[in-house]
N, C-alpha and C positions, 0 to 999 in steps of 0.2 A: 165267550170261550166255549168250545165244544166240550163234551164230557171227558173224552180221552185227554184233551189238553189240560182240563182241570185236574185230572188224576195225576198227570205228570208233574204239574206245578205243585200239587199238594205233596207228592213224594219228595220233591226237592226242598220244599219248605220244612218238612219234618227232618230231612237229612241236614238241612241248614241249622236247625235248632240244636243238633248234636254234633255239628262239624268241628267244634272245639276239641273233640277227642282225638282228632287226627293230627299227628305231628308232621308238619310239612318240612322236608329236609332241603328245600330249595334255598339257594343263596339269596339273601335279602339285600336289596340295594337301598341304602339310606343316604339321602343328601337333602340339603335345603334348596328345593327347586321352587321357582316362582311359576305361576300359571303360564308365563310367556315362554317357557323353555321349549327347545326343539325335541321332536321324537328321536329316539335312538333305536338301533336294532334290538329286538327282543321285547320291547314294551308293547303290551296289548291295549292298555287303558290307563287313563289318568283320572283320579277322583280326588279333587281338592289338591293336597300336596302328597297324596299317596299314589303309588303306581302298581300295576300288575305286570309281571314279566313272564315270558314264555315258560321258563323252567318251573316257576312257582305254579303256574296254571297246570302244567302237565302232571305235576305231583298231586295236586288237588283232584284232577280229573280221574287219575288212576284210583285214588282212595275212594271217591264217591261212586264210581261206576262199578266197583267190585261187587259182584253178585247181582247186578241190575241188568235186566234184559232190555236194552234200548238200542234198536237197530240203526236209527238215523244218527250217524256220527256228527253231522252238522247240528242236529237238535241237541245232542249231548253237549257239544262245544258251546252252544249259545246259552244253555241253562246253567252250566258250570260257571261260565264267565259272568253271567248276571249274578249268580250267588256270590262270587268273589267280589264283584263290584259293590254289592250290598254290604258285605263285610267291611270293605274299605270305607264305605260311606259311614258306617257306624263307628269305625275306628277314628275317622276324621272328626266326627261330631263328639266322640268321647273325649278327645284331646281338647276340642274347643270348650266343652263343658267342664274341663279340668277334673275329670274322674281320676281317682288316685289308685295306683297299684303299688304296694310296698315291695321292697326287695325280699322281705320275708315271705310274702305270698308267692312270689315267683319261685324262690328257692324251694318252698314247700311243694309246689306243683312239680317242679323239675325232679326233686328227689322221689316223689311218689311215682313218677313215670319211670325213673331209673329202677326203682324197686320192682315195678311191674315187668319191665323189660328183663331185669335180672332173673326173675322167677321163670320167665319164658325161656331164656337162654340157658339157665341152669347155674350160672355163676357169673361174677363180674368179669372174670378172665375171659370166659366164652363170649360174653356180651361185647367186650372190647375187641375181640378177634372178629366178631361179626360186623361191628361198626367200622373196623379198620382204623380206629383212633382210640385214645385214652378217654376214660369217663370225663375227666376234666375238660378235654377238648370238645367232647360231645355236649357237655353242659353249656359251655361258652357259646356253642353254635346255636343251641335251641332256646336260650334265654330270651332273645328278642321276640321270637315267635310266641313263646309262652306268655310274655308280657302283653303282646297284642291280643292273644286269645282271651286273656282275663279281662282286658279292657272291653273287647267286643261283647263278652258275656255280661259285663256290668251294664253296658248300653242296651243290650237286648232285654235285660231284666227291667231296666228303667222304662222301656217302651211298653212292655206287655204285662208287667207284674200286677197291675190293677184291673186286668181284664177278667171279669166274672161271667159265669154262664148260668142262666135260670132254667128250671125244668121245662118251661114253655119253649125256650130256645132250643133245648135238646130235642124236644118232640118235633119242632118245625124243621130242624136240621135233618132228622131222620126221614120225615115226610118228603123232603126235597130231593132225596136220593132215589133215582129210578129203581124199581124193584129188581130189575135184571142186573143192576150194578151193585147191589148190596154184597158185601164180601162174604165168602164162605169161612166160617169159624171152624177151625180144626178141633179135634178132641181136646176138651178142657177139663180140668179137675180142680177141686178145692181140697188141698191136702195139708195136714198139720202133723207135727211131731211133738211127742213128749220125751225129752231126752234126760236121762238120769245118769250122772257121772259118778263112778265110785269115789268116795272120799279118800284122800290120802291120810294114812295113819301118822301119828306123831313119830313112830319109829322109822317109817319110810322117809319122812322129811329129814329126820336127824341123820340118817344114813347118806342121803344125797348131799346134804350140806357138808358132812364130813369128808366125802369123796372130793368135793370141790375145794375144801380147805387143803387137802393133800396136794391137789394140782397147783393151787396157788403157792404153796411152800416150795414145790419143785421149780416153779417159774422164778421165784425169788432167789433160788440157789443157782439159777443160770440156764435152766431148761427152756428151750424156745417156745414162746407162747403160741405161735402159729401152728407149730407141729402138734402141740397138745390139743389145740382147737380142732384140727383136722381129725385127730384120733378119737376124742371123747365128746365133743360138743353134740348136743341133740337138736341144734338149730339147722335144719336142712338147707336153709337159704344162705347161710354164711360159712358153714364148716369147711366146705371145699375151698374156700378162699381164705382159710386161716382165721376164720371168725370175723373178718372185716365186714362191717355194715356200711350201707350208703350214708353219705354225710346227711345230718339232720339238724333241725332247730327245735326250739321249745314248742311243745304242743303236738309233736309228731310221733312220739313214743309214749308208752304207758308211763304214768307219773313216777312210779317207783324206779324205773330204769333211768328216766331223765334226771331225777334228783341226784343220783349217784354220778352219772356221766358228767354233768356240768360242774361238779365240785372237783374233778380230777385235774391234775397238771400233766403236761406232755410227758409221755413214757411212764407214767405212774400206773400202778395196778390197784384196783379197788379191793376192799374187803368183800367177802362173800355176802350177797344180799338176795332177797327174795322178791319176785314180781309175780303177777298172775300166771306167767309162763313157766315158772320154775325158779331155780337158783342160778345166779350169774356171778362171774367176775368180769370186770371190764378193764381193758388197757386203752388209755388215751393215746391216740395217734397224733391228732392235730386239732387245734382250736383256732377258728377264725371268727372273732367277735362272738355272736350269739349262735354260731353253728359249730358242730363238732364232728370229728371223724374218729370212730372207736372200733375196736375189735372186742369180741366177747366170747366166753365159753358158757354154754347153757347146759345144765343137768336137770332133768325132771325126775322127781321122786317116782318110783315104780309102785304100783298097787300090789298089795299082797292078796293071796287067795281069800283071806278073811274079808278084805275090803270088797272084793267082788261078791262074796256071799251076802254081805249086808245090803249092797246095792241091788242084787238079784231079788232078795226078799222084798225090798221096797218097791221095785218095779212090778213084781207079781201082785203085790197088794193094790197098787194103782190100777192094774189091769182088771182085777176083781171088782174094784169100786166102779170102774167104767162100765163093765159088762153087766153089773147088777143094777146100774142106773141110779146109784145113790149119790152121784155127783156129776155135774155136767163136765164136758171136755174142758171148757175154758177154765172152770174153777180148779180142775185137777192140775192143769198145766201151771196155773198161777201158784198153786200150793206146793207142788212136788217137783216140778222140772228144775233142773240145774240152771241157774241164771247165767253162769259163765258160758255155757254151751249154747243154750237156746237164744240168748241175746234178748230179743224183744218179747218177753212173756206177756206184755200187754196186748199183743196181737194173737194171743192164744196159740202160739207156735205155728201159725199158718205160714206156708211158703208164699212168697210174693213174686210176681213176675218182675224181673229186673228191668225190663224195657218199659212197661206201662205202669208199674207200681200197683197193679190190680191183684186182688187175692186169687182170682181165677188164673191158673197157670196152664200153658200148653202141656199136654201129657208128654210129648216128645222132648220137652225142655227140662223135665225133671232130672235130678241127679240119678245116675244109673241104678244105684242101690235102692233108692226110694221107688223108682219105677218098677223094679222087680217085685217089691212088696205090694204096691198099689194094684198091679195086674191081677192079684189074687183076691182083692177086696171088692165088696159091693158098697154102694153109698150107705153111710151110717155105720160101717164096720170098723172095728179096731183090730189092728194086727196083734198077734201074740208078741210078747217082749222078745227082742233079739239083741245079741251083743254085736255092736257095729263099731266102725272107726270113724273119727272125725277127720277132716282134711289134714290136720296137723299130726295125725297118728295116734291120738288118744282113744282108748277103748271106752265105750259108753253103752248103756242099755237104752233101747228105743222102742216106743210104741207109735205106730202110724195110724192116723185117723183119716178116712176118706169121707168127706162131707158130701161131695157131689161129683158126678161124672156126667159130662155132657157130650153126646156124640156130635160128629160134624153136622153143621146146619148153616142155613143162611142167617145172617145177623138180624136180630129183632130186638125190640125194646124190652120184652119180657125177660128174655134170657141174658141179654148182653147190654143192659143199661149202662153199667160202668164203662164198658168199652165204647159205646156210642157217645156217652158223655165226654170221654177223652177226645174222641174225634171232633165233636162239636166245639169243645173248648179250644182245640188246636186250630180249627177252621176260623173261629172268631179272632184268635190271636193273629192269625195270618192276615185277616181283613184289616185289623188295627195296624199291624206292621206294614202292610202294603200302603195304607194311607200315609203313614209316617214317611215311608220311602219316597212316595210320589211327591210329597211336600218338600222333603229334604233335598232331593236331587235338582229341584227347580232353582234352589239358591246356592248350589255347589258347582264349582268349575269341574266339568267332565268332558273328556275327549277319548274317543275310541278310534281304532285304526285297523286297516288290513281286513282279514277274514271276518273280524268282528262286525264289519259294516253289513254283512249278509245276514245278520240276526234280526229278525222282525221284532223280537222281544226287547231289543236295545234301541229301537228307533226313537223312543222318548227320552233316552239318556244323553245323547250327544248334543252339547251346547256349551256356550261360553259362560 
């Protein structure tokens, strides 16, 4: 394979590893077909008892070609079709191996996607308008594809999970890349945050709880729950929909919320209770086995000026400790940072690239507010404490630490070892996976037709 061909194949393998994130909205044809059945209009390929139809292919092609500069449309056609054939090959083998996907796993995945789509659309009502169907109809439509995707992921993991990479293999991989083909690494930074959230006073907690008790009493006297949720709830994701949340099962919400929700009977209203997000009341809308549909009203206690004063003094003290050098950054984060906001204090508050999982982040991918602070820092600097907002609207104090700043450069082992390790590991997984695919397709019934016959990469696929 020439180098450009390898790069294209590598790009598609990486895309294939993450292709489960795409929801294909093509109609799925399911029937018990034997290898002897006749081709029908719209079928591009048959792999075992699985088929690829034209509409399914077109949806996948659009999803994968988005943002990719591939001029040769036939080349794109062939690569996408081969990727889909590999997915069907894995799906076929997953069913032969009796890999199990529970209904709970499917529903959890479906609900997580609905929540994500709802956040993008703004509300469930807007999402239904965009889809042109009810959420229930959309769930019914995508469940078969979600189940398939989970099965494929399980099979993929079964094939490559034991693949390890040694330091010598990483060096050999790097040495095998022509120097003029090494990628240019854009500006990278190692950035960490120490976030200190003002503590809520007992008085503020009592006031918020009392307000919610009053709302609950009004509901019990006949005031509409949904109307009050739209007016008073502090949950931006549900208030415009009358407090209605997507259907969920156990393990999908914070424990305090779940414990109350699963004890309620239809149309009943919970007592006021507290979760890490604030104070809630829940109305049970519907229960289906181990899944529930509820509405809620959330009120968060508001910090007082005294709360902010205490937090400000604390963050100023941390800043002095850091600038005086009496404590390392990591120790300061572990000791003083608010656990609920920072999340993984074990990582010393460092931001991690969401694509690679590497601590080095592309400067351009930083959150806008963090980027503005980093622009004014030099490596080793700490920003002065500032009052900032979290994504859910809470006010917090923050110190930003810039550990390193790396200008654009050609990839090398000294500066980019973690990145090259990731590439080498992915390449080794690809090799193991290609070996599995070659072996598997030899013992699986496969037929391709039409334009697919013009794909050189599929020549070894077509057989009885």
